[in-house]
C-alpha positions as CSV (number, residue, x, y, z in Angstrom):
1,M,-12.5,37.4,107.6
2,I,-13.0,41.0,108.7
3,K,-16.4,40.0,110.3
4,R,-14.8,37.1,112.2
5,L,-12.0,39.4,113.5
6,A,-14.6,41.9,114.6
7,L,-16.6,39.2,116.4
8,L,-13.6,38.0,118.2
9,F,-12.8,41.5,119.3
10,V,-16.3,42.0,120.6
11,L,-16.2,38.7,122.5
12,S,-12.8,39.7,124.1
13,L,-14.6,42.7,125.7
14,T,-17.4,40.7,127.3
15,P,-17.5,40.2,131.0
16,A,-17.1,36.5,130.6
17,A,-13.8,37.0,128.8
18,A,-12.6,39.5,131.3
19,F,-13.6,37.1,134.1
20,A,-11.5,34.4,132.5
21,Q,-8.4,36.6,132.7
22,Q,-8.8,37.1,136.4
23,P,-7.1,33.9,137.8
24,N,-3.7,35.4,137.0
25,A,-4.6,38.5,139.1
26,V,-5.6,36.3,142.1
27,A,-2.5,34.1,141.8
28,T,-0.3,37.2,141.7
29,L,-2.0,38.6,144.7
30,L,-1.4,35.3,146.7
31,D,2.2,35.2,145.6
32,G,2.8,38.5,147.3
33,G,1.2,37.4,150.6
34,A,4.4,35.9,152.1
35,S,6.1,39.3,152.4
36,R,3.2,41.0,154.3
37,E,3.9,41.2,158.0
38,E,0.2,41.3,159.0
39,L,-0.2,37.9,157.3
40,R,2.7,36.2,159.0
41,P,0.6,33.4,160.7
42,L,-0.9,32.5,157.3
43,K,-0.1,28.9,156.2
44,A,-2.1,28.5,153.0
45,V,-4.8,30.0,150.8
46,V,-6.9,28.3,148.1
47,V,-9.4,30.0,145.9
48,A,-12.1,28.4,143.7
49,R,-14.5,30.0,141.3
50,D,-17.5,28.0,140.2
51,G,-15.9,24.8,141.5
52,E,-12.5,25.2,139.8
53,I,-9.4,26.2,141.7
54,I,-8.0,29.3,140.2
55,A,-5.2,30.0,142.6
56,E,-3.6,28.5,145.7
57,H,-0.4,29.2,147.7
58,G,1.4,27.8,150.6
59,Y,3.6,30.0,152.8
60,R,6.8,29.2,154.8
61,G,6.8,25.5,153.8
62,H,3.1,24.9,154.2
63,S,0.6,23.8,151.5
64,T,-3.1,23.4,150.8
65,K,-2.7,19.6,151.0
66,E,-1.3,19.7,154.6
67,S,-3.6,18.6,157.4
68,V,-4.4,21.3,159.9
69,N,-6.6,21.7,163.0
70,I,-9.5,23.7,161.6
71,K,-10.7,24.6,165.1
72,S,-14.2,26.1,165.3
73,A,-14.6,26.1,161.5
74,S,-15.7,22.6,162.2
75,K,-18.9,24.0,163.7
76,S,-20.2,24.6,160.2
77,I,-19.7,20.8,159.5
78,I,-21.6,19.9,162.6
79,S,-24.4,22.1,161.4
80,S,-24.5,20.3,158.1
81,L,-24.8,16.9,159.8
82,V,-27.8,18.2,161.9
83,G,-29.5,19.3,158.7
84,I,-29.0,15.9,157.1
85,A,-30.2,14.2,160.3
86,I,-33.4,16.3,160.1
87,E,-33.9,15.4,156.5
88,K,-33.5,11.7,157.3
89,G,-36.1,11.9,160.1
90,L,-33.7,11.2,162.9
91,L,-34.4,14.7,164.3
92,E,-37.7,16.6,164.2
93,G,-36.2,20.0,163.3
94,P,-34.7,23.1,164.9
95,D,-37.5,23.5,167.3
96,Q,-37.1,20.1,168.9
97,K,-36.2,20.2,172.6
98,I,-32.9,18.5,173.5
99,A,-33.7,17.4,177.1
100,P,-35.6,14.2,176.2
101,I,-32.6,13.1,174.0
102,L,-30.0,13.9,176.6
103,K,-32.1,12.9,179.6
104,A,-29.5,10.4,180.9
105,D,-27.0,13.3,181.3
106,L,-29.2,15.9,182.8
107,P,-28.2,17.1,186.3
108,D,-30.2,16.1,189.4
109,N,-33.0,18.7,190.0
110,P,-32.3,20.4,186.7
111,D,-33.1,24.0,186.0
112,P,-36.5,24.0,184.3
113,R,-35.0,26.1,181.5
114,L,-33.0,23.0,180.3
115,G,-36.3,21.7,179.1
116,E,-36.7,24.8,176.8
117,I,-33.4,24.5,174.9
118,T,-33.9,23.5,171.3
119,I,-31.6,22.1,168.6
120,G,-31.8,25.5,166.9
121,N,-30.7,27.2,170.1
122,L,-27.5,25.1,170.2
123,L,-26.8,25.8,166.5
124,S,-27.2,29.6,166.9
125,M,-25.4,29.7,170.2
126,Q,-28.5,30.9,172.0
127,A,-28.9,28.0,174.5
128,G,-28.5,30.5,177.5
129,L,-26.1,28.2,179.3
130,G,-22.8,29.7,180.6
131,R,-20.1,29.9,178.0
132,L,-17.5,27.1,177.8
133,S,-15.2,28.7,175.3
134,G,-12.3,31.1,175.7
135,P,-11.1,31.2,179.3
136,D,-13.6,28.5,180.4
137,Y,-12.8,26.0,177.7
138,G,-10.1,24.3,179.8
139,R,-12.7,23.6,182.6
140,F,-14.9,22.0,180.0
141,V,-12.4,19.6,178.4
142,S,-10.8,18.6,181.7
143,S,-14.1,17.4,183.1
144,R,-14.9,13.7,183.3
145,N,-18.1,14.0,181.3
146,W,-18.2,16.8,178.9
147,V,-21.9,16.5,178.1
148,R,-23.0,16.4,181.8
149,F,-20.6,19.3,182.6
150,A,-22.1,21.4,179.8
151,L,-25.7,20.7,180.9
152,A,-24.8,21.5,184.5
153,Q,-23.7,25.1,183.7
154,P,-25.7,27.9,185.3
155,F,-27.8,29.9,182.9
156,A,-26.3,33.3,181.8
157,D,-29.4,34.1,179.8
158,E,-32.8,32.6,178.7
159,P,-32.9,30.0,175.9
160,G,-33.2,32.0,172.7
161,G,-31.6,35.1,174.2
162,Q,-28.3,36.7,173.4
163,M,-25.5,34.8,171.5
164,L,-23.2,33.1,174.0
165,Y,-20.6,31.5,171.8
166,S,-19.7,28.1,173.4
167,T,-18.1,25.0,172.0
168,A,-20.1,23.1,174.6
169,S,-23.2,23.8,172.5
170,T,-21.9,22.1,169.4
171,H,-20.5,19.3,171.5
172,L,-24.0,18.7,172.8
173,L,-25.1,18.5,169.1
174,S,-22.4,15.9,168.5
175,A,-23.7,13.9,171.4
176,I,-27.3,14.2,170.0
177,L,-26.2,13.1,166.6
178,T,-24.4,10.1,168.1
179,K,-27.6,9.1,170.0
180,V,-30.1,9.5,167.2
181,G,-27.7,8.2,164.4
182,G,-26.6,5.1,166.3
183,K,-23.0,5.7,165.2
184,S,-20.2,8.1,166.1
185,T,-20.3,11.6,164.6
186,L,-17.2,10.8,162.6
187,A,-18.8,7.7,161.1
188,L,-21.9,9.7,160.3
189,A,-19.8,12.4,158.6
190,R,-17.9,9.9,156.5
191,E,-21.2,8.2,155.5
192,W,-23.4,11.2,154.9
193,L,-20.8,13.4,153.2
194,A,-19.2,10.7,151.2
195,P,-20.6,12.0,147.9
196,V,-18.5,15.2,148.3
197,D,-15.5,14.7,146.2
198,G,-12.3,15.6,148.1
199,F,-13.9,15.8,151.5
200,R,-12.1,14.0,154.3
201,I,-11.8,14.4,158.1
202,G,-8.5,13.1,159.5
203,A,-7.8,13.1,163.3
204,W,-10.6,14.3,165.6
205,E,-10.5,14.5,169.4
206,R,-13.1,12.6,171.5
207,D,-14.4,13.1,175.0
208,P,-13.9,10.6,177.8
209,Q,-17.2,8.8,176.7
210,G,-15.9,8.6,173.1
211,I,-18.1,11.3,171.6
212,Y,-16.3,13.3,169.0
213,L,-15.7,16.9,170.0
214,G,-18.4,18.9,168.3
215,G,-16.9,22.2,167.0
216,N,-13.1,21.9,167.6
217,Q,-10.0,19.8,167.3
218,M,-10.8,18.4,163.8
219,A,-8.0,17.9,161.3
220,M,-8.6,18.6,157.6
221,T,-6.6,20.0,154.7
222,A,-7.4,23.3,153.1
223,R,-8.4,21.4,149.9
224,S,-10.8,19.3,151.9
225,L,-12.4,22.3,153.6
226,L,-12.8,23.9,150.2
227,A,-14.7,20.8,149.0
228,F,-17.1,21.2,152.0
229,G,-17.5,24.9,151.2
230,E,-18.3,24.1,147.6
231,L,-21.1,21.9,148.8
232,Y,-22.8,24.9,150.5
233,R,-22.0,27.2,147.6
234,N,-23.9,24.8,145.4
235,G,-27.0,24.7,147.6
236,G,-26.1,21.4,149.3
237,K,-25.3,19.6,146.1
238,A,-22.1,17.6,145.5
239,R,-20.2,18.0,142.2
240,D,-22.0,15.0,140.6
241,G,-25.4,16.6,141.4
242,T,-26.2,14.5,144.5
243,Q,-28.2,16.5,147.0
244,V,-26.2,15.9,150.2
245,V,-27.3,18.7,152.5
246,P,-31.0,19.8,152.0
247,A,-31.1,23.1,150.0
248,D,-33.4,24.7,152.5
249,W,-30.9,23.9,155.3
250,V,-28.3,25.9,153.5
251,V,-30.7,28.8,153.4
252,Q,-31.6,28.4,157.1
253,S,-28.0,28.1,158.1
254,W,-27.1,31.4,156.5
255,Q,-30.2,33.2,157.9
256,H,-29.5,35.9,160.5
257,R,-30.6,34.7,163.9
258,T,-28.3,36.6,166.3
259,N,-25.1,38.7,166.4
260,S,-21.7,38.2,167.8
261,R,-21.2,40.5,170.8
262,F,-17.5,40.6,169.9
263,S,-17.5,41.3,166.2
264,G,-21.1,42.3,165.5
265,D,-21.3,39.8,162.7
266,D,-24.5,38.0,161.9
267,Y,-24.7,34.4,163.0
268,G,-27.0,31.6,161.8
269,Y,-26.6,27.9,162.3
270,G,-22.9,27.5,162.5
271,W,-22.1,30.2,160.0
272,F,-21.1,33.9,160.4
273,S,-22.1,36.5,157.7
274,R,-21.0,40.0,156.9
275,E,-20.2,42.2,154.0
276,I,-16.6,42.0,152.8
277,G,-15.2,43.7,149.7
278,G,-18.7,45.0,148.8
279,E,-20.2,41.4,148.7
280,Q,-22.2,39.4,151.1
281,V,-20.0,36.7,152.5
282,H,-20.9,33.6,154.7
283,F,-18.0,32.1,156.6
284,G,-16.8,29.6,159.1
285,W,-14.1,30.8,161.5
286,G,-11.7,28.8,163.7
287,Y,-9.3,30.0,166.3
288,G,-6.0,31.2,165.0
289,G,-7.5,32.2,161.6
290,Q,-8.9,29.0,160.0
291,M,-11.3,30.5,157.5
292,L,-13.9,29.1,155.1
293,Y,-15.4,31.9,153.0
294,I,-18.3,31.7,150.5
295,V,-19.1,34.6,148.2
296,P,-22.2,33.4,146.4
297,S,-22.5,36.5,144.1
298,L,-19.1,35.8,142.5
299,K,-19.3,31.9,142.8
300,L,-16.2,32.1,145.0
301,T,-15.1,29.7,147.8
302,V,-11.9,30.6,149.6
303,V,-10.1,28.8,152.4
304,M,-7.3,30.2,154.5
305,T,-5.4,28.2,157.1
306,S,-3.1,29.7,159.8
307,D,-1.0,29.0,162.8
308,E,-3.4,27.5,165.3
309,N,-1.6,28.6,168.4
310,G,-2.3,32.3,168.4
311,P,-5.6,34.2,168.7
312,S,-6.9,36.0,165.6
313,A,-9.6,38.3,166.9
314,R,-8.1,40.6,169.5
315,T,-4.7,40.7,167.6
316,G,-6.4,42.1,164.4
317,Y,-5.2,39.1,162.4
318,R,-8.8,38.0,161.6
319,D,-9.4,41.5,160.2
320,A,-6.3,41.1,158.1
321,L,-7.7,37.9,156.7
322,H,-11.0,39.7,155.9
323,G,-8.9,42.3,154.2
324,L,-7.1,39.7,152.1
325,L,-10.4,38.3,151.1
326,S,-11.5,41.7,150.0
327,E,-8.5,41.9,147.8
328,I,-9.2,38.5,146.4
329,I,-12.8,39.6,145.6
330,A,-11.5,42.7,143.8
331,A,-9.0,40.7,141.8
332,A,-11.6,38.1,140.9
333,R,-14.5,40.5,140.1
334,P,-15.3,40.8,136.4
335,V,-14.2,44.2,134.9
């Protein structure tokens, strides 16, 4: 009997046992979020460890099951579809030139540099074309043909040059997926990501030609975005073991290719990366503070949704969300 009690005492001191006690700390942390002024735009947070939700909280009447516009966090989803299309042989790979695919929408007398833009350039925001995000986004979505408008932009840099963050780049990827897949991007997403339990795209805006907007205006719940994040945390595998996104595509997507000139964060194929709370974190980020964080070292996936009508970068709110993640990491870390 004494030996059994001693064994139980030793087990209670192991990291695994300490780790198991941590969900209460994360839940307590989230419970206190409502009173923090710097987090006022926050709608909901959900935290999963090794595939299991350990804490979630909705603020000011919102919940993790509520559909929200995930904004540019959807660029990570577009990237996954490109990886699947490559695996299926519909696309050749990141080095494939886009001009032959989109030749019907190229401008008259096109700049020769259009012929040098690759799939990878679009994914890493290094196409070189003038930006159509931020103050120029309105011109883009008010045009009569978004694909042609994007391809007609003057070059601000050479293809493969500096990062020029532009939703037009991921919209061109949506147009490319539609052409090579023979179906709408939404239909492809529903078909290819069907094995991902809990994943669902709701409303999604389309351009005048019916192409779904690559990289913005996509409605999902925090729970659904979490399911997508879990897919990447698991190396592209769904919960049942089905390989949905190629494992090497996950690695390629998180590989550093350029840096944001605004935040300095690393950028890969539709994903940002930086150190937060002493851990390497990969994340999708949407306007207003729609965040999908993956912390591989701790097997954590965290989603935060926010009021979509206000900026998050220049106000410091994005940094406040990074700070909240740092606190979640500390609360979830084994002691």
